[in-house]
C-alpha positions as CSV (number, residue, x, y, z in Angstrom):
1,S,123.3,136.3,163.9
2,N,126.3,134.0,165.1
3,S,128.0,132.4,167.9
4,V,131.3,130.9,169.2
5,S,131.7,127.0,170.6
6,L,134.0,125.5,172.9
7,I,134.1,121.5,172.6
8,C,135.7,119.5,175.2
9,R,135.8,115.5,175.4
10,Y,135.4,115.2,171.8
11,S,135.4,111.3,171.0
12,D,133.8,108.7,169.0
13,Q,130.9,108.7,171.5
14,G,130.2,112.3,171.0
15,W,131.1,115.3,172.6
16,Y,130.1,118.5,175.1
17,E,129.5,121.8,173.6
18,F,129.1,125.2,174.9
19,N,127.5,127.6,172.4
20,V,127.8,131.3,173.4
21,A,125.6,133.6,170.7
22,M,126.3,137.4,170.2
23,D,122.7,138.2,171.2
24,G,123.3,137.2,174.4
25,T,122.0,133.6,174.7
26,Y,124.1,130.5,175.1
27,N,123.4,126.5,174.9
28,I,125.0,123.6,176.9
29,Y,124.8,120.4,174.6
30,R,126.2,117.0,174.5
31,Y,126.5,115.3,171.0
32,D,125.4,111.7,171.2
33,T,126.8,109.6,168.3
34,A,124.5,107.0,169.0
35,L,121.4,109.2,168.8
36,G,123.2,111.0,165.8
37,D,121.7,114.0,167.4
38,Y,122.2,116.8,170.2
39,V,121.1,116.5,173.7
40,A,120.1,119.9,175.4
41,L,121.5,120.1,178.8
42,Y,120.7,123.8,179.4
43,S,119.8,126.7,177.0
44,G,119.8,130.3,178.5
45,G,120.5,134.1,178.7
46,S,123.1,136.1,180.4
47,T,123.9,139.6,181.0
48,A,127.5,138.5,181.1
49,I,127.7,138.1,177.3
50,K,128.6,141.3,175.5
51,I,126.3,141.3,172.5
52,G,127.3,142.7,169.1
53,K,130.9,143.6,168.0
54,D,132.0,143.5,171.6
55,T,134.9,141.3,173.0
56,N,133.8,138.1,175.0
57,D,136.3,136.2,177.3
58,I,134.5,132.5,177.3
59,V,135.7,129.7,179.1
60,A,134.3,126.1,179.5
61,V,135.7,123.9,182.3
62,C,134.9,120.1,182.2
63,I,136.3,118.3,185.4
64,G,134.5,115.1,186.5
65,N,130.6,115.3,185.7
66,Q,130.6,119.1,186.4
67,L,130.5,121.2,183.0
68,T,130.8,125.0,183.3
69,L,130.4,128.1,181.4
70,V,132.0,131.2,182.3
71,V,131.7,134.5,180.6
72,N,133.9,137.6,181.2
73,D,134.6,136.1,184.7
74,T,131.1,135.4,185.3
75,T,129.9,131.8,185.9
76,V,126.9,131.5,184.0
77,R,125.9,127.9,184.5
78,T,126.8,124.4,185.9
79,V,125.4,121.5,184.7
80,T,126.1,117.7,185.5
81,D,126.3,115.0,183.0
82,K,128.3,111.6,183.6
83,N,128.1,110.5,179.9
84,L,131.7,111.2,178.4
85,K,134.8,110.6,180.3
86,S,137.8,111.9,178.0
87,G,138.3,113.1,174.7
88,K,139.9,116.4,172.5
89,V,138.7,119.8,172.7
90,G,137.9,122.6,169.9
91,L,136.7,125.7,168.9
92,S,134.0,126.8,166.3
93,L,132.5,129.8,164.7
94,S,129.1,129.5,163.2
95,S,126.6,131.7,161.2
96,F,123.0,130.9,161.0
97,N,121.5,133.9,158.6
98,S,124.2,136.1,157.8
99,T,127.2,135.7,155.4
100,P,129.8,136.6,155.2
101,I,131.0,136.9,159.1
102,V,134.2,137.9,160.5
103,G,135.4,136.2,163.7
104,E,138.8,136.9,165.4
105,F,140.2,134.9,168.4
106,D,142.9,136.5,170.5
107,Y,143.8,132.9,172.1
108,F,142.8,129.8,172.6
109,V,143.9,127.9,175.6
110,A,143.6,124.2,176.7
111,I,144.6,123.1,180.2
112,V,144.3,119.5,181.7
113,P,144.5,119.5,185.3
């Protein structure tokens, strides 16, 4: 039980987080520092996510007020949120019930349009 997260617009106000779990589910959140908590923008599942030890190509697109999650060349979900305008990017690997886990990243690319 683990997930990979891509983060965009990280700042003092919060960040957007795209979580892709290896059980085929995903979440798109906004972390709001004023609330001190996550705001769920969308949660669901997708057959585009390869489960188990398979490899996934995960892309988070943050342009304007549109936040799009793409997994293995399939657009999984686009949501709209206007709260965060700019910030840094990041990458995270999380384990919820199992330790140790081994995660491997082939590459991480950030592009500014």
